[in-house]
Each structure stands twice: as C-alpha cells, then as structure tokens.
C-alpha positions as CSV (number, residue, x, y, z in Angstrom):
1,A,-6.4,15.3,4.2
2,G,-9.6,17.3,3.5
3,W,-13.3,16.9,3.1
4,K,-12.8,15.8,-0.5
5,E,-10.2,13.2,0.1
6,N,-11.0,9.4,0.5
7,H,-10.5,7.2,3.5
8,A,-7.2,5.7,2.1
9,T,-5.8,9.1,1.8
10,F,-6.7,9.9,5.4
11,M,-5.3,6.7,6.7
12,S,-2.0,7.1,4.9
13,E,-1.6,10.7,6.2
14,L,-2.5,9.4,9.7
15,K,0.2,6.7,9.6
16,N,2.8,9.2,8.3
17,L,2.3,11.6,11.4
18,Q,5.5,12.4,13.3
19,A,5.8,13.8,16.7
20,S,7.7,17.1,16.6
21,G,8.1,20.4,18.6
22,L,6.3,21.2,22.0
23,T,2.9,20.6,23.4
24,T,1.3,23.6,21.7
25,L,-2.3,21.9,22.4
26,G,-4.1,25.2,22.4
27,Q,-3.0,26.3,19.0
28,A,-3.6,22.9,17.7
29,L,-7.3,23.0,18.9
30,R,-7.6,26.4,17.5
31,S,-6.4,25.2,14.1
32,S,-8.8,22.3,14.1
33,F,-11.8,24.8,14.9
34,D,-10.6,27.1,12.2
35,L,-10.4,24.2,9.7
36,L,-14.0,23.2,10.6
37,N,-15.3,26.8,10.6
38,L,-13.7,27.6,7.3
39,N,-15.7,24.9,5.8
40,R,-18.9,26.3,7.4
41,L,-18.0,29.8,6.2
42,I,-17.8,28.5,2.5
43,S,-20.9,26.3,2.8
44,G,-23.0,29.2,4.2
45,I,-23.9,27.6,7.5
46,D,-22.2,30.4,9.4
47,N,-24.3,33.5,8.6
48,Y,-24.3,36.9,10.4
49,G,-26.9,39.6,10.4
50,Q,-29.5,37.2,9.2
51,G,-30.6,35.6,12.5
52,R,-30.0,32.0,13.5
53,N,-31.1,29.0,11.5
54,P,-31.2,26.1,13.9
55,F,-31.7,23.8,10.9
56,F,-28.3,24.8,9.7
57,L,-26.1,22.4,11.5
58,E,-22.9,20.4,11.0
59,P,-22.4,18.1,13.8
60,S,-18.5,17.6,14.3
61,I,-16.3,15.7,16.8
62,L,-12.8,16.4,17.7
63,I,-10.6,13.9,19.4
64,T,-7.4,14.9,21.1
65,I,-4.9,12.6,22.6
66,T,-2.7,14.0,25.5
67,D,-0.4,12.8,28.4
68,G,-2.5,14.9,30.8
69,N,0.4,16.7,32.2
70,K,1.9,20.1,31.8
71,L,1.7,22.1,28.5
72,T,5.1,23.1,27.1
73,S,5.8,25.9,24.7
74,T,8.8,28.2,23.7
75,S,7.7,30.6,26.7
76,G,7.9,27.8,29.2
77,V,5.4,25.4,31.0
78,Q,1.7,26.4,31.4
79,E,-0.8,25.0,34.0
80,E,-3.8,25.9,32.0
81,L,-5.0,25.3,28.4
82,H,-5.5,28.6,26.3
83,L,-7.0,28.6,22.9
84,P,-5.5,31.6,20.9
85,L,-7.8,34.4,20.4
86,N,-6.7,35.7,17.1
87,S,-7.6,33.7,14.0
88,P,-6.8,34.5,10.3
89,L,-10.4,33.5,9.2
90,P,-12.5,36.3,7.8
91,G,-15.5,36.7,10.3
92,S,-13.9,35.1,13.2
93,E,-14.4,38.4,15.2
94,L,-18.1,37.9,15.0
95,T,-18.1,34.9,17.3
96,K,-16.9,34.9,20.9
97,E,-15.7,31.4,21.0
98,P,-13.5,29.6,18.3
99,F,-16.1,26.7,18.6
100,R,-19.8,26.5,17.5
101,W,-22.8,24.9,19.2
102,D,-22.9,21.8,17.2
103,Q,-19.1,20.8,17.7
104,R,-18.0,18.5,20.5
105,L,-14.4,17.9,21.8
106,F,-13.3,14.6,23.4
107,A,-9.9,14.0,25.1
108,L,-8.1,10.7,25.5
109,V,-5.8,11.4,28.6
110,L,-2.8,8.8,28.7
111,R,-1.7,10.0,32.0
112,L,2.1,9.8,31.3
113,P,4.7,11.9,33.4
114,G,4.9,15.6,32.4
115,L,7.2,18.6,33.4
116,A,7.2,20.9,36.3
117,S,5.0,24.0,36.1
118,T,6.0,27.7,35.7
119,E,4.2,31.0,35.5
120,P,0.9,30.8,33.5
121,E,0.8,32.1,29.9
122,Q,-0.1,35.7,29.6
123,I,-2.9,36.4,27.2
124,G,-3.3,39.8,25.5
125,S,-6.2,41.4,23.8
126,V,-7.0,43.4,20.9
127,P,-7.8,47.2,21.7
128,T,-11.4,48.1,21.0
129,D,-12.7,50.9,19.0
130,E,-14.3,53.5,21.2
131,S,-16.6,54.9,18.6
132,A,-20.5,54.9,19.4
133,I,-21.2,52.6,16.4
134,T,-18.8,50.0,17.5
135,Q,-21.4,47.7,19.2
136,M,-23.7,47.8,16.1
137,C,-20.9,47.1,13.6
138,E,-19.1,44.3,15.6
139,P,-21.8,42.0,17.2
140,P,-19.9,39.0,18.6
141,R,-22.3,36.3,19.5
142,T,-22.0,33.1,21.8
143,S,-21.7,29.7,20.1
144,H,-24.9,28.7,22.1
145,P,-28.2,30.9,21.5
146,V,-29.5,32.0,24.9
147,V,-33.2,31.8,25.1
148,R,-35.1,33.0,28.0
149,F,-38.8,32.1,29.0
150,S,-41.5,33.7,31.1
151,C,-43.4,31.4,33.4
152,I,-46.7,33.3,32.7
153,D,-49.6,31.3,31.2
154,C,-50.4,32.7,27.6
155,E,-52.7,31.8,24.8
156,P,-50.9,29.8,21.9
157,M,-51.3,31.7,18.6
158,V,-51.3,30.5,15.0
159,I,-53.0,31.7,11.9
160,D,-53.8,29.8,8.7
161,K,-51.1,29.9,6.1
162,L,-48.5,31.6,8.3
163,P,-45.5,29.1,8.5
164,F,-43.7,28.6,11.8
165,D,-41.2,26.3,13.0
166,K,-41.6,23.6,15.8
167,Y,-38.7,21.9,17.7
168,E,-39.2,19.0,20.3
169,L,-37.1,19.7,23.5
170,E,-35.1,16.9,24.9
171,P,-36.3,15.5,28.2
172,S,-35.1,17.7,31.2
173,P,-36.4,19.1,34.6
174,L,-38.0,21.9,32.6
175,T,-40.0,19.7,30.2
176,Q,-40.9,17.5,33.1
177,Y,-42.3,20.3,35.0
178,I,-44.3,21.7,32.1
179,L,-45.9,18.2,31.4
180,E,-46.8,17.7,35.0
181,R,-48.9,20.9,34.8
182,K,-51.2,19.0,32.4
183,S,-51.9,22.4,30.7
184,P,-51.7,21.6,26.9
185,H,-53.7,24.6,26.0
186,T,-51.4,27.3,27.5
187,C,-48.0,28.3,26.7
188,W,-44.9,30.2,28.1
189,Q,-43.4,32.8,25.9
190,V,-39.7,32.8,25.0
191,F,-37.4,35.8,24.5
192,V,-33.9,36.8,23.3
193,T,-32.2,39.3,25.7
194,S,-31.9,42.9,24.5
195,S,-33.6,42.1,21.4
196,G,-36.0,45.0,22.1
197,K,-35.3,48.8,22.2
198,Y,-36.9,49.9,25.3
199,N,-36.6,47.0,27.7
200,E,-34.0,44.2,28.6
201,L,-36.0,41.2,27.7
202,G,-37.4,42.4,24.5
203,Y,-40.4,40.9,22.7
204,P,-41.5,37.3,22.3
205,F,-40.4,35.2,19.2
206,G,-42.3,32.2,20.2
207,Y,-43.4,30.0,23.0
208,L,-43.0,26.6,24.8
209,K,-46.0,24.4,24.7
210,A,-46.8,20.9,26.0
211,S,-48.3,18.7,23.3
212,T,-51.9,17.9,23.2
213,T,-51.2,14.3,24.3
214,L,-48.7,15.6,27.2
215,T,-46.0,13.4,25.7
216,C,-43.4,16.1,25.0
217,V,-42.8,19.8,25.1
218,N,-42.2,21.9,21.9
219,L,-40.7,25.1,21.1
220,F,-42.7,27.1,18.6
221,V,-40.6,29.8,16.7
222,M,-43.0,32.5,15.3
223,P,-42.3,36.0,13.8
224,Y,-40.7,38.5,16.3
225,N,-43.3,40.2,18.5
226,Y,-46.0,37.7,17.1
227,P,-48.8,38.8,19.8
228,V,-48.9,42.1,18.0
229,L,-48.3,40.8,14.4
230,L,-50.5,37.9,14.0
231,P,-53.9,39.8,14.9
232,L,-53.0,42.4,12.2
233,L,-52.3,39.5,9.6
234,G,-55.6,38.0,10.5
235,K,-57.7,40.8,9.9
C-alpha cells in the first residue's frame, strides 16, 4: 500500500499479511527507510549540494513489532541488529545513515522466547576510491546537522530588506542558561565544522539570541560569514 492508496486498501493489505521466512529485521527496517526516502527523493525534500533546508521536512514514524529475542537469518543467529549498508536507491551513498533527522522508530517488544546466540554477523564495506578528489565528489552527511556555537558575546546584525530565517529553540539546559544571563542584546555565533578553508570551525552562518522579552532563545540563520558580508551590503 503506497502513499496514493486509501485507508481501506491499507487495512486490507494489513489483514492479509502472513508470517514467513526468518527474522531479517535489519533488512525489513532498511526497506522501510528506503521506501520513505524514495518518496523524499521524488518530492525534492532530500537535496544535495544545495545546503540544508530546515523547512523541508516529512515527519515519519516507523513501528516495529518483535519478540525481543535473537535475530535469525540464513547465516545463523545474531546478537545485534544490523541495517544493511547497501541500498539500491540513487543518491543513498550521499547520506551516512539510512534514516533522516525527521524520522522516528518505535519498537513494540513482546518478550517471547527466542533462539540461542551464535557468532555475530560480519559486515563488509565497499572499498573507497583513493583519488584526491574523492572527498569532494562523495560528500556523505549525517542525518542530523551538527551546529557548533561560540560562547563569546557578539553584536546581533541585521540590515533592512535582507531576508533571514529565525527558529525558536526547544527548552533545554542551553536555552535556560542563555535566558538566565539576561542579555537580550548580545548573541552567540553558530558554525558548521570544516565549512571554511583555513580553520577547523569556519565562519559563522548565524547566531543564538535570547528574545527581547527573555521568554525564548532563537536561532537566526544568516548568509555565510555574515559579519563580513552585511557591512558591505549596507554601504
């Protein structure tokens, strides 16, 4: 049952499910992620080489039901769950994990008896190309964007008619600490590691700032290296 099918078709397919084969849970999960990500690829949510678009999201939930014991396959019984590394989807080699940041997996464990364990499954890897341009042409990224920040007070910068994005951070020890500083007129710059050519941290692409009323903390997304760009545009 695909995205275009109605609820009745889904329920019919669900009732006709039959148990067969072994407990290839890893392959089943990988197939589920591939199905979701194929839809992402067609819809344009997953794009590479164009930066991340935080507003491009497709919240998805996967529910798996298992007995909670050993995993059996044609090669024996495994102690650990392994998601296959290879995928037939085009572009799958550009992401390190089979899942994306807006996907959640929930497991319903029935705790039924299982089988005895044997040696764990051996996972192989695809040999890498040793050419100098490999890292440029094959940029796999993590499912979650990693943002770093500097705890140095800086001046918030905006100029008229230049658009920027603003995202409210969920409450956390970090937001609580920033709010307790009671400094709504200063900000902390944010960075993406290795985004610059000559230093590890690169240049800032925005900043964290408490709201004027000190009720929340916002992430302002600006042009890359905005402290240099904005004064030039304002002249």
